C-alpha positions as CSV (number, residue, x, y, z in Angstrom):
1,M,43.0,-61.4,80.7
2,G,44.3,-59.2,78.1
3,P,47.3,-57.1,77.5
4,H,47.7,-54.0,79.9
5,P,45.3,-51.0,79.0
6,T,48.5,-48.7,77.7
7,F,49.2,-51.6,74.7
8,G,45.3,-51.4,73.4
9,S,43.6,-54.5,72.5
10,W,44.9,-57.9,71.4
11,K,43.8,-56.9,67.9
12,T,45.9,-53.6,68.2
13,V,49.0,-55.6,69.8
14,W,48.9,-58.2,67.0
15,A,48.6,-55.7,64.3
16,R,51.4,-53.6,65.6
17,H,53.7,-56.7,66.2
18,R,53.0,-57.9,62.3
19,R,53.9,-54.5,61.1
20,W,57.0,-53.9,63.1
21,A,58.0,-57.8,62.0
22,A,57.1,-56.8,58.2
23,D,59.2,-53.5,58.3
24,G,62.1,-54.8,60.0
25,T,61.6,-53.1,63.2
26,W,62.1,-56.2,65.4
27,D,65.1,-57.1,63.8
28,R,66.7,-53.6,64.4
29,V,65.8,-53.6,67.9
30,L,67.1,-57.2,68.8
31,G,70.2,-56.2,67.1
32,V,70.8,-53.0,69.1
33,L,69.5,-54.1,72.4
34,P,72.1,-56.9,73.4
35,A,74.7,-55.1,71.9
36,R,74.3,-52.3,74.3
37,A,73.6,-54.6,77.0
38,D,76.8,-56.2,76.2
39,D,78.5,-52.7,76.1
40,D,77.0,-51.6,79.4
41,G,78.5,-54.9,81.0
42,L,74.7,-56.4,81.5
43,I,75.6,-59.2,79.7
44,G,78.0,-62.2,81.4
45,W,79.6,-64.2,78.5
46,R,80.5,-67.7,79.7
47,L,81.8,-69.9,77.5
48,A,81.4,-74.1,77.9
49,A,83.7,-76.5,76.3
50,G,83.4,-80.2,76.4
51,G,80.7,-82.2,77.9
52,W,78.6,-82.6,74.7
53,R,77.2,-86.3,74.5
């Protein structure tokens, strides 16, 4: 079983991932998406204190 045909072969998927990792695309995506989700109220932040053993 491989990736959905929309994404191409595993070789294509891997090459794209490596390229995006090297050029900083993933860093930008992972920096923007959580911030947008938080702005839209899609992330529920809960702080838990104590209980560490």
